[in-house]
N, C-alpha and C positions, 0 to 999 in steps of 0.2 A: 477655513481651517478643516482639515480632514481628521476624522476620528478613527483611531486604529481599529476599534471594534466594527465600525462600518466597513472598513476595508476588508476585514476578515469575513464579513457577512456575505460578500459576493461569491465566496468560494463554497458556500453551502448550497445544497439543492433547495428547490422551492419549498418542499415540505418542511425541511428543517428551518428554513427562514420563517415560514408561517408559524411553526410551533414556537420558535424563539420569540417572535413578535407578540404572539398571543400570550406567552408566559410573562413577558415584560408588562403587557397590558394588565394581566391578571394580578401580578404582584403589586404594580403601581396603583391599580384601582383599589385593591384591598388596603394598601398602606394609606392612601388618601382618604378612603372612607373611614378607616379606623381613627385617623387623626381628627377628622371632622366630627365623628360621632362621639369620640372621647371628650372633645372640647364641649360639645353640646350637653353631654351627660354631666360633666363637671359643673357647668354653669347651672343646669337644672337642679343638681343636688345642692349646690351652694345657695341658690335662690330659695329652695325648700327649707333648708336649715335656717337661713336668714329670716325667712317669714315666721318660722316658729319662734325664734329669738325675739323678733320685734313684737309679736303678739304678747309674749310673756312679759316683756319690758313695759309695754303699754298697760298690761294688767296691773303690774306693780305701781305704775303711775296712778292708776285709778284708786288703788288701795291707799296710797299716800295722800291723795287729794281727799278721799273720804275721811281718813283719820284726821287730817289737818283741819278740815272744814266742819265736820259733824261730830267727831268723837272728842277731840282735844278740848273744845270750848266747854263741853258739859262736864268732862272729868276734872278740868282745872277748877271749876266752880266749887266742887265738893272735895277737892284734894286737901284743902286747908294748908297749902304751902308745901305739901309733900311731893316728892318727885315720883311720878308714875310713868314707867317706860311705855305703857300702852298709849300714852299721849304723843309719843314720838313717831312720826310717819315711817322712818326707816325701820324701827322696831316692828311696827305692824306689818309692813311689807315683807320683812324677813320671816315673821311668824306664819303669815298666810302662805308664803312660798314653801315653807317647811311642811305645812299640811299637804300642799300639792305634791311634794316629793315623797309623801308617805306611801304612795302606790309603788309597787315593785318595778313597774315599767318606767317610772319616772325618777328613779333614785339617782340617776346620773345627770339630772338637771340641777343647776345651781344658780342661786341669786345671792349677790353679795354687794354691799355698798362699801367697796374697798376704800379705806380711809388712811391717810398717812399717820394721823395721830388720833385714833378713835377713843371714845369713852369706853366702849365695849370692845375688848381685845379680839373678839371673834370677827370683828370688822377690819382687823389690821391688814393692810395691803401687803402682799408678798412682793418680791423684787420685780416680777413681771408687771403686776398691777401698778407698782410705784412708777415704773417707766411710762405707763400709759397716763397716769396723773400728771407727771412732769411734761409729757407731750401736750396734754390739754392746756397746761399753764403756758407753754411756749407758743402754741398755736391756738389762740383764744377763739378763733372763728370756727374751729373744728367742732362739729356737733356729735359725730359718731366715729368710733373706731371699731373695725371688724377684722376678724382673722381667725386663725387656728392656733391652738396650743395643746400640748400633751401633758396630762396629769395622771400619774400612776398607770402608764401604758394606755390611757384612754385619750383619744383624739377628740378635742372639744372645740366647737365653734363658739366664739365669744362676740358679743356686742357690748360696747362700753359707751356711756354718756357721762359728761362731766356734771358735777353738782357743786355750785358755788354758794357761799353764804350771802344771801341777798336780803335776809330779814334780820334786822338788828336784835330782835328779841332772842334769836338763837345764841347770841353772844352772852346772854345771862348765864347759860350753862357751860359755855366753852371759852370764856375769856380768861378768868382766873379762878382758882379753887375757892377763894374768899367770896366771889360773887355767885358761886353755884349753890343750889339747894343742899342743905346738910344731908338730906336723905339720899341724894345722888352720890355724895362723897362717901357715905356709909356703904352704898351698894357697889360702887366701882372704884373708889379710892380717889386720891388727888394727884396721881402721877400721870394720868393719861386724859386726853380729850380737851386740853386747854391750849391757849395761845392762838386760837383761830382769829382770823381777821375778816372784816366785812368785804364782800365781793371777791374773796379768795377761793380758788378751786381747791377743795380739800378731799374730795371724794370722786371716785369713778364708779358709777352704778353699773354693775357687771351682770350679764346673763350668760350662762354657759349651757350650751346645748350639745348633747352627745352626737358626734358626727360619724362614728364607726358604722352604725346600722344604715344610715342614709347613703354613705359612700359605698358600703358593701352592696346595697341594693342597686346603686348606680353601676357598679362594676358588673353585677349579674345581668343587668339590662344591656350593658355594653357587650358582654359576651354573647348574649342571645341575638342581639342585632347583628353583630359581626358574623355569627354563625349563619344567619339567614343570608347575609350579603355574600359570604364565601360560597354558600351553596348555589345562589343565583349566578354568581360569576362563573363557578365551576361548570354548571350545566350549560350556561351560555357559551363559554369557551369550548366545551366539548362539542356542542352542536355545530358551532361555527367551524371548528377544526374539521369535524366530520364532513360538513358540507363542502368546505374548500378542497379537501382531499378527494371527495367523491366527484365533484363537478368541475373542478379546476385542475388540480394536480394530476390526477389519473388520466383525464383526456389529453392533457398536454404531453404526458409521458408516452401515451399510445401514438400520438402524432409524431413525437420525436423519434420513437423506434421505427416507425414507418418511413420517416424521412431518411434515417440512417440506412435502412434497407434499400431504398430507392437510390441513394447516393452510391451504394456499392454495386449497382447494376441490376438489382431485383426490381425491375420496373413495374412488375405486376403485383408487387407487395400491396397488401390492403391492411386497413385497420384491424385490430384484434376484435374479438367477440364483444358485442354491445357498442362497437364504435359508431354504429348508425345513430345511436342516441345523440351523439354530438352533432351529426349532420342535420338532424331534425330540430335542433335547438335554434333559437332566434337571437341569442345573446352573442357577445363577442367570441366566445369559444365556438359556438355554432357557425358563426361567419368565418372564423379561422379554419374550421374543419371543411367547410364548403370551398373556401379559397384553395386549401391544400388539395382537395379532390379535383378542382378545376385545373390546378397547376399540374397535377399528376396526369390528368387526361390530356392536357396540352402537350406535356412531355412525351407521352406515348405516341400521340399523333406526329409530333416532330421526329421522333426516333423512327417511326414507321416510314415517314416520307424520306428520311435519310437512307434507310435501308432500301427502299424502292429505287431511289436515285442511284445508290451504289450498285444495285443489281442491274440497272439499265446500263451503267457504265461498263460493268463487267461483260454484259452481253454484247455491247457495241465493240469492245476490244476483241472479243473472241470471234466476231463476224468478220473483222478486218484481218 
């Protein structure tokens, strides 16, 4: 199959063909490099954000375990049946994370144990988080869900893990209002946080990490990398174009003009100034120049012999 642009290419002179080909290489190389670098930068940025989120989520795991194993047993001994939120692992993890967010640089980090029917309404799952919880319920083998979402013009990376009710003691506070401690009812009311079932996924533990700064840094790194590559490509293409013009195109043009002159009868025509540079070269252009010189010399000898033969014929005719 013939391509139309290839058919048109043969009507261009060699310099324009080389310039066009180098331009195509330049544009194609930049486009390919840009796509590869952009993909690598995005992967790197997402890995960095994901690592931050995982570290924070593991930290909240440690707080929950510490509260459940070392704080809750001691506080319950002295609570005299009173409900103490400090004995609840989710409460401790949330409070510790709020201390972490106290720094201005970390105010856009969020931790939430998003729950469909929470005791504390600050843990109420929004529509997005509700969809994640329902997905965990449908896909029970899924351990993590990650992605991006925007909240108030902030692009956030999230990582979510399901939390199921695996301890029957939790149902003391979340089965019915009648079974719950009175102090808990007085604190949170009896309308929320009940009806939970054993082994049911009711919560998605969410970590939100701001992605704007990391993605912006990735974009800046991408721009710097592409700028360097463009500069390298441009310098390389310029040097290559100059070399091709200087050592290929111009010598061929000189030989072409000399050949045209010889074809028009100017047998003594010679290469232009600096043409001997081609003769002294040992590459293909040098061999072509030498071959052309030999051909021109042979042509001169042949023409001279023909002229001598013609002169002899004229002298022979005149003597008769």
